[in-house]
C-alpha positions, 0 to 999 in steps of 0.5 A: 535508514530504511527504504520502503518501495510502495507499489499498488494496483498492478492489475495483471490482465490490464497491465502494460508490459513496458511498465512491468519491466521498468518497475523491475529495473527500478527496484534493482536500482533503488535497493529498497529494504522492503517492497510493499504491494497494497493490493489489486495484483490482478484485474479479474482474479483469474488463474492466468492473471495470478500466474502473471503476478506470481512471476512478477513477484518471483522476479522481485524476490530473485533480485534479493528483495523482500515483499509484503503484500495484501489483497485488493477487491480485484483479487476477489473473483467478480463473475464466478459467484460460487468461488467469490463467496465460498473461497474468495481469496483461494487463488490469492493464497495459492499464487501470492501469499497464504498470509492475508495479514503478513508482518515484517520487522526491519531495523526500527520499522515494523510493517503489518498488512491488513486484508480489507477485501471482502466478497460481499462488496464489489469495490469497498473495503472493510476491517473487522474486530479480529483484525483490530485485535491483531493490530493491537497485539502485533504492535504491543510486541514492538519497541516503542521507538519503532516506526509502526506502519500498516498496509491496506488496499482500501484507504482507511480515510475518505480521500478526495480524488479529483471531483470524487470522494473515495470512501473510508474503509468500513468500520473506520471508527474501530480501525482509528481506535486501534491505530491510536492505541497502538501508536501507528505512525503511517498507513499505506494504501492504494485503490484510488490510482492516485498518489498523495501524502498528508497527515491524517489530522487533515482528514479526521481531526482525531487521527493526527499523527498518522501519515497517510500515504497513497500509491498510484497504479504502478503498471495498470493501463487504468489511470485517474488524472495521474500517470502511473507511479509508485512511491519510495518512503525513506525513514530515518530519525523519526522523519519520512521522505515520500518520493513519487516516481511517475511514468513519463511515457519512457521511464519512471522519473522521481519528482521532488520529495516531501520530507515529513517530521512528526511535530506537536502530534502532527506530520508536517512537511519540513521541506521539498527535497530535489530528487535527481533521477 
């Protein structure tokens, strides 16, 4: 079995230190094989905020945890126009990771990060032809039985969050072609500050067979209809169990977990698993 701990939207600079401490404690207790952070490490991409995010990552790695991250739109400077357009992710590469599309292989699971943050848009994300080629090339080298996972900041699919719709990533059709041809099983994202999971066929009929997993904000003070949270994803024997760990004001508590199995080309919920904290 492989366990992925899925964090997102840390927003250092608009964070709650109690939540940061709680997340560090939970990562040690949950013993994940990989921690995935799907973007927005900072609130305004300042050197100070990236420094705080870097210290957080060092604490995770000092605890023996492997981490894969991708940038979010908040990791591109908003008000520093010169830096925004000439070197939008220079600070991210300096403090977080020089690789914008990192790749890690675990036993039976392969995880590829894809950067969707762009300097010419303030909020929305985009995928390009080089990244589409990277998806194809990367997963062409992985064994067919491997669970293939992509991590982005922006959702690859349009999602309903309350009464609003989060737009799909730009050039979605290109992305969907690559996902289908590469046999991608799961996409992890953030941005919406709202945790959810469902088969992609519920969102775009042609995309059935991809499990769409959204993480809420783990440590930010900015929430949308949900408390702060993070996910654990337990992968075993072709099934995936998604558990949302929500903040109750004192600690993160695991909700009932949803166990999905791929059946007839769709991810279907087998059961809800009671989860003791």
